[in-house]
ZAKOLDREN-771274 format. One record per residue (C-alpha): residue in three letters; x, y, z. Coordinates in steps of 0.5 Angstrom, whole numbers, plus 500, padded with zeros to 3 digits. Last residue first. Layout:
<drenlos>
drenlo code = ALA, px = X, py = Y, pz = Z
...
</drenlos>
This chain:
<drenlos>
drenlo code = GLY, px = 589, py = 535, pz = 524
drenlo code = ALA, px = 585, py = 534, pz = 518
drenlo code = ALA, px = 583, py = 527, pz = 519
drenlo code = VAL, px = 582, py = 528, pz = 527
drenlo code = ARG, px = 577, py = 534, pz = 525
drenlo code = ALA, px = 574, py = 530, pz = 519
drenlo code = LEU, px = 573, py = 524, pz = 524
drenlo code = GLU, px = 570, py = 528, pz = 530
drenlo code = GLU, px = 565, py = 531, pz = 525
drenlo code = ALA, px = 563, py = 524, pz = 522
drenlo code = ALA, px = 562, py = 522, pz = 529
drenlo code = ALA, px = 558, py = 528, pz = 531
drenlo code = ALA, px = 554, py = 527, pz = 525
drenlo code = ALA, px = 553, py = 520, pz = 527
drenlo code = ASP, px = 551, py = 522, pz = 534
drenlo code = LYS, px = 546, py = 527, pz = 531
drenlo code = GLU, px = 543, py = 522, pz = 527
drenlo code = ALA, px = 542, py = 517, pz = 532
drenlo code = LYS, px = 539, py = 522, pz = 537
drenlo code = TYR, px = 534, py = 523, pz = 531
drenlo code = LEU, px = 533, py = 516, pz = 530
drenlo code = LEU, px = 532, py = 515, pz = 538
drenlo code = TRP, px = 527, py = 521, pz = 538
drenlo code = GLY, px = 523, py = 518, pz = 532
drenlo code = LEU, px = 522, py = 511, pz = 536
drenlo code = TRP, px = 520, py = 514, pz = 542
drenlo code = ALA, px = 515, py = 518, pz = 538
drenlo code = ALA, px = 513, py = 512, pz = 534
drenlo code = VAL, px = 512, py = 508, pz = 541
drenlo code = VAL, px = 507, py = 514, pz = 543
drenlo code = THR, px = 503, py = 514, pz = 537
drenlo code = MET, px = 502, py = 507, pz = 538
drenlo code = ALA, px = 497, py = 509, pz = 544
drenlo code = GLY, px = 493, py = 513, pz = 539
drenlo code = ALA, px = 492, py = 507, pz = 535
drenlo code = PHE, px = 490, py = 503, pz = 541
drenlo code = LEU, px = 485, py = 509, pz = 543
drenlo code = LEU, px = 482, py = 509, pz = 536
drenlo code = GLN, px = 480, py = 502, pz = 538
drenlo code = ASP, px = 475, py = 505, pz = 543
drenlo code = VAL, px = 471, py = 507, pz = 536
drenlo code = VAL, px = 470, py = 500, pz = 534
drenlo code = PRO, px = 467, py = 497, pz = 541
drenlo code = MET, px = 472, py = 492, pz = 545
drenlo code = GLY, px = 468, py = 485, pz = 545
drenlo code = ILE, px = 474, py = 480, pz = 546
drenlo code = THR, px = 473, py = 479, pz = 538
drenlo code = THR, px = 474, py = 486, pz = 536
drenlo code = LEU, px = 480, py = 487, pz = 540
drenlo code = ALA, px = 483, py = 481, pz = 537
drenlo code = ILE, px = 481, py = 483, pz = 530
drenlo code = ALA, px = 485, py = 490, pz = 532
drenlo code = PHE, px = 491, py = 486, pz = 534
drenlo code = LEU, px = 490, py = 482, pz = 527
drenlo code = SER, px = 490, py = 488, pz = 523
drenlo code = GLY, px = 496, py = 491, pz = 527
drenlo code = GLY, px = 500, py = 484, pz = 526
drenlo code = VAL, px = 499, py = 484, pz = 519
drenlo code = MET, px = 501, py = 492, pz = 518
drenlo code = ALA, px = 507, py = 490, pz = 522
drenlo code = LEU, px = 509, py = 484, pz = 517
drenlo code = SER, px = 507, py = 489, pz = 511
drenlo code = ASN, px = 512, py = 494, pz = 514
drenlo code = VAL, px = 518, py = 489, pz = 515
drenlo code = ILE, px = 518, py = 486, pz = 508
drenlo code = ASN, px = 517, py = 493, pz = 505
drenlo code = ASN, px = 523, py = 496, pz = 509
drenlo code = ALA, px = 527, py = 490, pz = 507
drenlo code = ALA, px = 525, py = 491, pz = 500
drenlo code = ILE, px = 527, py = 499, pz = 500
drenlo code = THR, px = 534, py = 496, pz = 503
drenlo code = ARG, px = 536, py = 492, pz = 498
drenlo code = SER, px = 534, py = 497, pz = 493
drenlo code = ALA, px = 538, py = 502, pz = 496
drenlo code = ALA, px = 544, py = 497, pz = 497
drenlo code = ASP, px = 549, py = 499, pz = 492
drenlo code = HIS, px = 549, py = 506, pz = 494
drenlo code = ALA, px = 551, py = 504, pz = 501
drenlo code = CYS, px = 545, py = 506, pz = 506
drenlo code = ARG, px = 544, py = 513, pz = 510
drenlo code = THR, px = 541, py = 517, pz = 504
drenlo code = THR, px = 536, py = 511, pz = 501
drenlo code = LEU, px = 533, py = 509, pz = 507
drenlo code = PHE, px = 533, py = 516, pz = 511
drenlo code = ALA, px = 529, py = 519, pz = 505
drenlo code = TYR, px = 523, py = 514, pz = 507
drenlo code = LEU, px = 524, py = 517, pz = 514
drenlo code = PRO, px = 523, py = 524, pz = 512
drenlo code = VAL, px = 517, py = 522, pz = 509
drenlo code = VAL, px = 514, py = 519, pz = 515
drenlo code = PHE, px = 513, py = 524, pz = 521
drenlo code = PHE, px = 510, py = 530, pz = 516
drenlo code = GLY, px = 506, py = 526, pz = 513
drenlo code = GLY, px = 503, py = 523, pz = 519
drenlo code = ALA, px = 502, py = 530, pz = 522
drenlo code = THR, px = 498, py = 531, pz = 515
drenlo code = SER, px = 494, py = 524, pz = 516
drenlo code = ILE, px = 492, py = 526, pz = 523
drenlo code = GLY, px = 490, py = 533, pz = 522
drenlo code = LEU, px = 486, py = 531, pz = 516
drenlo code = LEU, px = 482, py = 526, pz = 521
drenlo code = MET, px = 481, py = 532, pz = 526
drenlo code = LEU, px = 478, py = 536, pz = 520
drenlo code = SER, px = 473, py = 531, pz = 518
drenlo code = LEU, px = 471, py = 530, pz = 525
drenlo code = PRO, px = 471, py = 538, pz = 526
drenlo code = ILE, px = 467, py = 538, pz = 520
drenlo code = ALA, px = 462, py = 533, pz = 521
drenlo code = LEU, px = 460, py = 535, pz = 528
drenlo code = PRO, px = 454, py = 540, pz = 527
drenlo code = GLU, px = 451, py = 535, pz = 521
drenlo code = LEU, px = 451, py = 539, pz = 515
drenlo code = ILE, px = 457, py = 534, pz = 512
drenlo code = TRP, px = 452, py = 528, pz = 513
drenlo code = ALA, px = 447, py = 531, pz = 509
drenlo code = GLU, px = 451, py = 531, pz = 503
drenlo code = VAL, px = 455, py = 525, pz = 504
drenlo code = PRO, px = 449, py = 521, pz = 505
drenlo code = LEU, px = 446, py = 519, pz = 512
drenlo code = LEU, px = 445, py = 512, pz = 514
drenlo code = GLN, px = 438, py = 513, pz = 518
drenlo code = GLY, px = 436, py = 513, pz = 525
drenlo code = ALA, px = 431, py = 519, pz = 524
drenlo code = GLU, px = 433, py = 523, pz = 530
drenlo code = ASN, px = 441, py = 524, pz = 527
drenlo code = PRO, px = 446, py = 520, pz = 531
drenlo code = ILE, px = 449, py = 524, pz = 537
drenlo code = TRP, px = 457, py = 524, pz = 536
drenlo code = LEU, px = 460, py = 526, pz = 543
drenlo code = LYS, px = 464, py = 519, pz = 542
drenlo code = ALA, px = 466, py = 521, pz = 535
drenlo code = VAL, px = 468, py = 528, pz = 537
drenlo code = LEU, px = 473, py = 525, pz = 543
drenlo code = TYR, px = 476, py = 519, pz = 538
drenlo code = PHE, px = 478, py = 524, pz = 533
drenlo code = GLY, px = 481, py = 529, pz = 538
drenlo code = ILE, px = 485, py = 523, pz = 541
drenlo code = LEU, px = 487, py = 522, pz = 534
drenlo code = PHE, px = 489, py = 529, pz = 533
drenlo code = ALA, px = 493, py = 529, pz = 539
drenlo code = GLY, px = 497, py = 522, pz = 537
drenlo code = MET, px = 498, py = 526, pz = 530
drenlo code = VAL, px = 501, py = 532, pz = 534
drenlo code = VAL, px = 506, py = 527, pz = 538
drenlo code = VAL, px = 507, py = 524, pz = 531
drenlo code = SER, px = 510, py = 531, pz = 529
drenlo code = ALA, px = 514, py = 532, pz = 535
drenlo code = PRO, px = 518, py = 526, pz = 534
drenlo code = SER, px = 519, py = 527, pz = 527
drenlo code = TYR, px = 521, py = 534, pz = 526
drenlo code = ARG, px = 529, py = 533, pz = 527
drenlo code = ALA, px = 529, py = 526, pz = 523
drenlo code = SER, px = 533, py = 529, pz = 518
drenlo code = VAL, px = 534, py = 529, pz = 510
drenlo code = LYS, px = 535, py = 537, pz = 508
drenlo code = GLY, px = 531, py = 539, pz = 502
drenlo code = LYS, px = 529, py = 545, pz = 506
drenlo code = LEU, px = 527, py = 541, pz = 512
drenlo code = LEU, px = 521, py = 545, pz = 512
drenlo code = ALA, px = 519, py = 545, pz = 505
drenlo code = ASN, px = 520, py = 538, pz = 505
drenlo code = ILE, px = 516, py = 537, pz = 511
drenlo code = GLY, px = 510, py = 541, pz = 508
drenlo code = VAL, px = 510, py = 537, pz = 501
drenlo code = SER, px = 509, py = 531, pz = 505
drenlo code = GLY, px = 504, py = 533, pz = 510
drenlo code = ILE, px = 500, py = 535, pz = 505
drenlo code = ALA, px = 500, py = 529, pz = 501
drenlo code = ILE, px = 499, py = 525, pz = 507
drenlo code = GLY, px = 493, py = 529, pz = 509
drenlo code = ILE, px = 490, py = 528, pz = 502
drenlo code = SER, px = 491, py = 520, pz = 503
drenlo code = PHE, px = 487, py = 520, pz = 510
drenlo code = ILE, px = 481, py = 525, pz = 506
drenlo code = VAL, px = 480, py = 520, pz = 501
drenlo code = LEU, px = 479, py = 514, pz = 506
drenlo code = PHE, px = 475, py = 518, pz = 510
drenlo code = LEU, px = 471, py = 520, pz = 504
drenlo code = SER, px = 470, py = 512, pz = 502
drenlo code = ALA, px = 467, py = 512, pz = 509
drenlo code = VAL, px = 462, py = 518, pz = 507
drenlo code = GLU, px = 460, py = 514, pz = 501
drenlo code = LYS, px = 458, py = 508, pz = 505
drenlo code = SER, px = 453, py = 512, pz = 508
drenlo code = ALA, px = 454, py = 515, pz = 515
drenlo code = LEU, px = 450, py = 513, pz = 522
drenlo code = LEU, px = 456, py = 516, pz = 526
drenlo code = GLN, px = 458, py = 510, pz = 531
drenlo code = ASN, px = 455, py = 504, pz = 527
drenlo code = LYS, px = 456, py = 506, pz = 519
drenlo code = ALA, px = 462, py = 510, pz = 520
drenlo code = LEU, px = 466, py = 507, pz = 525
drenlo code = PRO, px = 464, py = 500, pz = 521
drenlo code = PRO, px = 467, py = 503, pz = 515
drenlo code = PHE, px = 473, py = 507, pz = 518
drenlo code = GLN, px = 476, py = 502, pz = 523
drenlo code = ILE, px = 480, py = 497, pz = 518
drenlo code = PHE, px = 483, py = 503, pz = 515
drenlo code = LEU, px = 485, py = 506, pz = 522
drenlo code = VAL, px = 488, py = 500, pz = 524
drenlo code = ALA, px = 492, py = 500, pz = 517
drenlo code = GLY, px = 494, py = 507, pz = 518
drenlo code = ILE, px = 497, py = 505, pz = 525
drenlo code = THR, px = 500, py = 499, pz = 522
drenlo code = TRP, px = 503, py = 504, pz = 517
drenlo code = PHE, px = 506, py = 509, pz = 522
drenlo code = PHE, px = 509, py = 503, pz = 526
drenlo code = SER, px = 513, py = 500, pz = 520
drenlo code = ILE, px = 516, py = 507, pz = 519
drenlo code = ALA, px = 518, py = 507, pz = 525
drenlo code = VAL, px = 521, py = 500, pz = 525
drenlo code = ILE, px = 524, py = 502, pz = 518
drenlo code = ALA, px = 527, py = 509, pz = 521
drenlo code = LEU, px = 530, py = 505, pz = 527
drenlo code = TRP, px = 533, py = 500, pz = 522
drenlo code = LEU, px = 536, py = 505, pz = 517
drenlo code = GLU, px = 539, py = 509, pz = 523
drenlo code = ARG, px = 542, py = 504, pz = 527
drenlo code = ASN, px = 546, py = 500, pz = 521
drenlo code = HIS, px = 547, py = 493, pz = 523
drenlo code = MET, px = 540, py = 492, pz = 523
drenlo code = THR, px = 539, py = 492, pz = 515
drenlo code = ASN, px = 543, py = 486, pz = 514
drenlo code = ARG, px = 538, py = 482, pz = 518
drenlo code = VAL, px = 532, py = 484, pz = 514
drenlo code = LEU, px = 535, py = 481, pz = 508
drenlo code = LYS, px = 537, py = 475, pz = 511
drenlo code = PHE, px = 530, py = 474, pz = 514
drenlo code = SER, px = 527, py = 476, pz = 507
drenlo code = MET, px = 532, py = 470, pz = 504
drenlo code = VAL, px = 530, py = 465, pz = 509
drenlo code = ALA, px = 522, py = 467, pz = 507
drenlo code = GLN, px = 525, py = 466, pz = 500
drenlo code = ASP, px = 526, py = 459, pz = 501
drenlo code = ALA, px = 520, py = 457, pz = 505
drenlo code = VAL, px = 516, py = 461, pz = 499
drenlo code = ALA, px = 520, py = 456, pz = 494
drenlo code = VAL, px = 519, py = 450, pz = 498
drenlo code = PHE, px = 512, py = 451, pz = 498
drenlo code = PRO, px = 512, py = 452, pz = 490
drenlo code = MET, px = 515, py = 445, pz = 489
drenlo code = GLY, px = 519, py = 444, pz = 483
drenlo code = LEU, px = 526, py = 445, pz = 486
drenlo code = TRP, px = 524, py = 452, pz = 488
drenlo code = ARG, px = 530, py = 456, pz = 486
drenlo code = LEU, px = 528, py = 459, pz = 479
drenlo code = PRO, px = 532, py = 456, pz = 473
drenlo code = ARG, px = 536, py = 461, pz = 469
drenlo code = SER, px = 533, py = 462, pz = 462
drenlo code = PRO, px = 536, py = 458, pz = 456
drenlo code = VAL, px = 540, py = 461, pz = 451
drenlo code = ARG, px = 538, py = 460, pz = 444
drenlo code = ASP, px = 533, py = 466, pz = 444
drenlo code = ARG, px = 538, py = 471, pz = 445
drenlo code = TYR, px = 543, py = 469, pz = 440
drenlo code = PRO, px = 545, py = 476, pz = 438
drenlo code = GLU, px = 546, py = 478, pz = 445
drenlo code = LEU, px = 551, py = 472, pz = 445
drenlo code = LEU, px = 557, py = 476, pz = 446
drenlo code = PRO, px = 555, py = 479, pz = 452
drenlo code = TYR, px = 553, py = 473, pz = 456
drenlo code = HIS, px = 554, py = 474, pz = 463
drenlo code = MET, px = 552, py = 481, pz = 464
drenlo code = GLU, px = 548, py = 484, pz = 458
drenlo code = TYR, px = 545, py = 477, pz = 457
drenlo code = ASP, px = 543, py = 473, pz = 463
drenlo code = SER, px = 544, py = 479, pz = 467
drenlo code = GLN, px = 539, py = 483, pz = 463
drenlo code = PRO, px = 533, py = 479, pz = 464
drenlo code = PRO, px = 529, py = 480, pz = 457
drenlo code = ALA, px = 524, py = 486, pz = 457
drenlo code = GLU, px = 520, py = 486, pz = 451
drenlo code = PRO, px = 516, py = 492, pz = 449
drenlo code = VAL, px = 509, py = 493, pz = 453
drenlo code = PHE, px = 504, py = 493, pz = 448
drenlo code = ARG, px = 500, py = 486, pz = 450
drenlo code = ALA, px = 500, py = 490, pz = 457
drenlo code = SER, px = 495, py = 495, pz = 455
drenlo code = VAL, px = 490, py = 490, pz = 452
drenlo code = TYR, px = 491, py = 486, pz = 459
drenlo code = GLY, px = 489, py = 492, pz = 463
drenlo code = VAL, px = 483, py = 494, pz = 458
drenlo code = LEU, px = 480, py = 487, pz = 460
drenlo code = SER, px = 481, py = 487, pz = 468
drenlo code = THR, px = 478, py = 494, pz = 468
drenlo code = LEU, px = 472, py = 491, pz = 464
drenlo code = VAL, px = 472, py = 486, pz = 469
drenlo code = VAL, px = 472, py = 490, pz = 475
drenlo code = LEU, px = 467, py = 495, pz = 472
drenlo code = VAL, px = 462, py = 490, pz = 471
drenlo code = MET, px = 462, py = 488, pz = 479
drenlo code = ALA, px = 462, py = 496, pz = 481
drenlo code = LEU, px = 456, py = 497, pz = 477
drenlo code = GLU, px = 452, py = 492, pz = 480
drenlo code = VAL, px = 455, py = 494, pz = 487
drenlo code = SER, px = 452, py = 501, pz = 486
drenlo code = VAL, px = 458, py = 506, pz = 485
drenlo code = PHE, px = 460, py = 512, pz = 490
drenlo code = GLY, px = 464, py = 508, pz = 495
drenlo code = ALA, px = 468, py = 504, pz = 490
drenlo code = LEU, px = 469, py = 511, pz = 486
drenlo code = ILE, px = 473, py = 514, pz = 491
drenlo code = THR, px = 478, py = 508, pz = 493
drenlo code = GLY, px = 479, py = 507, pz = 486
drenlo code = THR, px = 480, py = 514, pz = 484
drenlo code = LEU, px = 485, py = 514, pz = 490
drenlo code = ILE, px = 489, py = 508, pz = 488
drenlo code = ALA, px = 489, py = 510, pz = 481
drenlo code = ILE, px = 492, py = 517, pz = 483
drenlo code = TYR, px = 497, py = 514, pz = 487
drenlo code = THR, px = 499, py = 509, pz = 482
drenlo code = GLY, px = 500, py = 515, pz = 477
drenlo code = ALA, px = 504, py = 519, pz = 481
drenlo code = GLU, px = 509, py = 513, pz = 482
drenlo code = ILE, px = 509, py = 511, pz = 475
drenlo code = LEU, px = 510, py = 519, pz = 473
drenlo code = GLY, px = 516, py = 519, pz = 478
drenlo code = THR, px = 519, py = 513, pz = 476
drenlo code = GLY, px = 519, py = 515, pz = 469
drenlo code = PRO, px = 521, py = 522, pz = 471
drenlo code = LEU, px = 527, py = 519, pz = 474
drenlo code = VAL, px = 529, py = 514, pz = 469
drenlo code = GLU, px = 528, py = 519, pz = 463
drenlo code = GLU, px = 536, py = 521, pz = 464
drenlo code = LYS, px = 539, py = 514, pz = 463
drenlo code = LYS, px = 534, py = 512, pz = 457
drenlo code = LEU, px = 528, py = 509, pz = 458
drenlo code = HIS, px = 526, py = 501, pz = 456
drenlo code = GLN, px = 531, py = 497, pz = 460
drenlo code = PRO, px = 532, py = 502, pz = 465
drenlo code = LEU, px = 524, py = 502, pz = 466
drenlo code = ILE, px = 523, py = 495, pz = 467
drenlo code = ALA, px = 526, py = 494, pz = 474
drenlo code = TYR, px = 521, py = 499, pz = 477
drenlo code = LYS, px = 514, py = 497, pz = 474
drenlo code = ILE, px = 517, py = 490, pz = 475
drenlo code = PRO, px = 518, py = 489, pz = 482
drenlo code = GLY, px = 510, py = 490, pz = 484
drenlo code = LEU, px = 507, py = 486, pz = 478
drenlo code = PHE, px = 508, py = 479, pz = 482
drenlo code = THR, px = 506, py = 483, pz = 489
drenlo code = SER, px = 500, py = 486, pz = 485
drenlo code = GLN, px = 497, py = 479, pz = 483
drenlo code = VAL, px = 498, py = 476, pz = 490
drenlo code = ALA, px = 494, py = 481, pz = 492
drenlo code = ALA, px = 488, py = 480, pz = 487
drenlo code = LEU, px = 489, py = 473, pz = 489
drenlo code = PHE, px = 488, py = 475, pz = 496
drenlo code = VAL, px = 482, py = 479, pz = 495
drenlo code = VAL, px = 479, py = 474, pz = 491
drenlo code = PHE, px = 479, py = 469, pz = 497
drenlo code = LEU, px = 476, py = 474, pz = 501
drenlo code = LEU, px = 470, py = 475, pz = 496
drenlo code = LEU, px = 470, py = 467, pz = 495
drenlo code = PRO, px = 469, py = 466, pz = 503
drenlo code = ILE, px = 463, py = 471, pz = 503
drenlo code = ALA, px = 459, py = 468, pz = 497
drenlo code = PHE, px = 460, py = 461, pz = 499
drenlo code = SER, px = 457, py = 459, pz = 506
drenlo code = HIS, px = 455, py = 466, pz = 508
drenlo code = VAL, px = 452, py = 469, pz = 502
drenlo code = ALA, px = 449, py = 462, pz = 499
drenlo code = ILE, px = 445, py = 467, pz = 494
drenlo code = GLY, px = 443, py = 474, pz = 497
drenlo code = GLN, px = 442, py = 477, pz = 490
drenlo code = TRP, px = 448, py = 482, pz = 492
drenlo code = ALA, px = 452, py = 476, pz = 495
drenlo code = LEU, px = 452, py = 472, pz = 489
drenlo code = PHE, px = 453, py = 478, pz = 484
drenlo code = LEU, px = 459, py = 480, pz = 488
drenlo code = GLY, px = 462, py = 473, pz = 488
drenlo code = ILE, px = 461, py = 472, pz = 481
drenlo code = ALA, px = 464, py = 479, pz = 480
drenlo code = GLY, px = 470, py = 477, pz = 484
drenlo code = LEU, px = 471, py = 470, pz = 480
drenlo code = SER, px = 471, py = 475, pz = 474
drenlo code = ALA, px = 476, py = 479, pz = 477
drenlo code = TRP, px = 480, py = 474, pz = 479
drenlo code = GLY, px = 480, py = 471, pz = 472
drenlo code = ILE, px = 481, py = 477, pz = 468
drenlo code = GLU, px = 487, py = 479, pz = 473
drenlo code = CYS, px = 491, py = 472, pz = 471
drenlo code = LEU, px = 491, py = 475, pz = 464
drenlo code = LYS, px = 494, py = 481, pz = 467
drenlo code = VAL, px = 499, py = 477, pz = 471
drenlo code = VAL, px = 501, py = 473, pz = 464
drenlo code = ARG, px = 502, py = 479, pz = 460
drenlo code = VAL, px = 506, py = 483, pz = 466
drenlo code = ILE, px = 510, py = 476, pz = 466
drenlo code = ALA, px = 512, py = 476, pz = 459
drenlo code = ALA, px = 514, py = 484, pz = 459
drenlo code = LYS, px = 519, py = 482, pz = 465
drenlo code = ASP, px = 522, py = 476, pz = 461
drenlo code = ARG, px = 525, py = 472, pz = 466
drenlo code = THR, px = 530, py = 471, pz = 471
drenlo code = ASP, px = 530, py = 478, pz = 475
drenlo code = ALA, px = 523, py = 479, pz = 475
drenlo code = LEU, px = 522, py = 471, pz = 478
drenlo code = GLN, px = 527, py = 473, pz = 483
drenlo code = GLY, px = 523, py = 479, pz = 485
drenlo code = ALA, px = 517, py = 475, pz = 485
drenlo code = LEU, px = 520, py = 470, pz = 490
drenlo code = ALA, px = 522, py = 476, pz = 495
drenlo code = SER, px = 515, py = 479, pz = 495
drenlo code = LEU, px = 512, py = 472, pz = 496
drenlo code = LEU, px = 510, py = 471, pz = 503
drenlo code = VAL, px = 510, py = 478, pz = 506
drenlo code = PHE, px = 507, py = 482, pz = 500
drenlo code = PRO, px = 502, py = 476, pz = 499
drenlo code = ALA, px = 500, py = 477, pz = 507
drenlo code = ILE, px = 497, py = 485, pz = 505
drenlo code = PHE, px = 491, py = 484, pz = 502
drenlo code = LEU, px = 489, py = 477, pz = 506
drenlo code = VAL, px = 490, py = 481, pz = 513
drenlo code = SER, px = 486, py = 487, pz = 510
drenlo code = ALA, px = 480, py = 483, pz = 508
drenlo code = LEU, px = 481, py = 479, pz = 515
drenlo code = GLY, px = 480, py = 486, pz = 518
drenlo code = SER, px = 474, py = 489, pz = 515
drenlo code = PHE, px = 471, py = 482, pz = 516
drenlo code = LEU, px = 472, py = 482, pz = 524
drenlo code = ALA, px = 470, py = 490, pz = 524
drenlo code = GLU, px = 463, py = 488, pz = 520
drenlo code = GLN, px = 462, py = 482, pz = 525
drenlo code = ARG, px = 463, py = 486, pz = 531
drenlo code = GLU, px = 459, py = 492, pz = 529
drenlo code = ASP, px = 453, py = 487, pz = 527
drenlo code = ASN, px = 448, py = 488, pz = 521
drenlo code = TYR, px = 452, py = 484, pz = 516
drenlo code = VAL, px = 450, py = 484, pz = 509
drenlo code = ALA, px = 449, py = 491, pz = 506
drenlo code = TYR, px = 453, py = 496, pz = 509
drenlo code = VAL, px = 459, py = 492, pz = 512
drenlo code = VAL, px = 459, py = 487, pz = 506
drenlo code = PHE, px = 458, py = 492, pz = 501
drenlo code = LEU, px = 463, py = 497, pz = 504
drenlo code = VAL, px = 469, py = 491, pz = 504
drenlo code = VAL, px = 467, py = 488, pz = 497
drenlo code = ALA, px = 468, py = 495, pz = 494
drenlo code = THR, px = 474, py = 497, pz = 498
drenlo code = LYS, px = 477, py = 491, pz = 495
drenlo code = TYR, px = 475, py = 491, pz = 488
drenlo code = LEU, px = 476, py = 499, pz = 487
drenlo code = ASN, px = 483, py = 498, pz = 490
drenlo code = ASP, px = 485, py = 493, pz = 486
drenlo code = ASN, px = 482, py = 495, pz = 480
drenlo code = PHE, px = 485, py = 502, pz = 480
drenlo code = ALA, px = 492, py = 499, pz = 482
drenlo code = ASN, px = 492, py = 495, pz = 476
drenlo code = PHE, px = 489, py = 500, pz = 471
drenlo code = PHE, px = 495, py = 505, pz = 473
drenlo code = GLN, px = 500, py = 499, pz = 472
drenlo code = THR, px = 497, py = 498, pz = 465
drenlo code = VAL, px = 497, py = 505, pz = 463
drenlo code = MET, px = 504, py = 506, pz = 465
drenlo code = LEU, px = 507, py = 500, pz = 462
drenlo code = PRO, px = 503, py = 502, pz = 455
drenlo code = LEU, px = 506, py = 509, pz = 456
drenlo code = PHE, px = 513, py = 507, pz = 456
drenlo code = ARG, px = 516, py = 504, pz = 450
drenlo code = LYS, px = 510, py = 506, pz = 446
drenlo code = ARG, px = 513, py = 514, pz = 448
drenlo code = HIS, px = 508, py = 519, pz = 448
drenlo code = LEU, px = 507, py = 520, pz = 456
drenlo code = LEU, px = 515, py = 519, pz = 455
drenlo code = ARG, px = 515, py = 526, pz = 452
drenlo code = THR, px = 511, py = 529, pz = 457
drenlo code = SER, px = 516, py = 527, pz = 463
drenlo code = THR, px = 521, py = 529, pz = 459
drenlo code = THR, px = 519, py = 536, pz = 458
drenlo code = MET, px = 516, py = 539, pz = 452
</drenlos>
């Protein structure tokens, strides 16, 4: 029995794994169900549909920018298991509100004046909840697992989260809105029950580092206060300053900073495409919401294929050698996707086609292959860049580097989403916005080339230093 298999039978790991799985599942089920329902059942105008999809994306990303540093501080200063339980209890609240919003929109009650604003507000609440749960799912592992179990445990959490996101996204496209609202609430209840079984995880720095002799009297030692002076908006401003300093510190390492900016460009392209998929599928391709969900699935599968492929190509070596060419190929597939979409001839009946009928359309397979090519080339581009973040920084700065990357990524995705909204506002058709995403790959290729050049310069400098030291 492998270490990973054994962990799945351990009470110190399984409840956390289940809790995180259902959290990621519910977030994506709700957000995707909301976007697809509103785009397909409420609006009948491509501009409104694209604006709604873009606004939902911005609201889902914004909490990760605003609250990640505060969430990390909270996780470091309080019992992580207690936070998990509180956060999952809050999920029942937002899931219930979301179900009410979906019910009102489904029944046509105060759709534009109340139901849609409520749905968007709940998208924001769901992202806030995930923001506060995010730092805990990894930070809690060293407290509950043995040293040799941390790596496989992290891998299981990552794999479970990826499967949950994919499952929630697929299911949202294939279930009715009435079933979706029930599933969201039921999933939140299951998640809370599993959270009740997560073992306690007090802040280690308080007891194991600062008060080692007080370990038997843990309950009597006061928790460290959060730096928010009793005012939440002061806390957010305080954490914004911390985030700025965190990002600024990575700029001193040219390789790290170029990798972070290049990754951010990639996910900005991804964010723009995710915004475009639902209105594009409905209006340009005359396809049902199941097809829009299928696009998201194909994109995710392509990233996975690219991740495996580039690892085999580089043979374990961390290098940006193939990144510039990969993103150029990605841009070529994007242009191909745009051309096929422009050439698409709507079916004669003018009706939205389900997956089984849409896939028989003459250009459906070429379009799907173009999308798969986009995401596969994207995987080739971005995976080595992530490896830079942990191999080119000081050993004691890996977590801070990842945090800085997450902040810049989120800011870039918000910026890309807002730009897509602006293009929609001025009347640019969604299909033509694909060219904007294609143009961004040129910038990404330039950044990849700069990174590879910096990589070669650093290697040459290291060789010269070794030669001087030896001679």
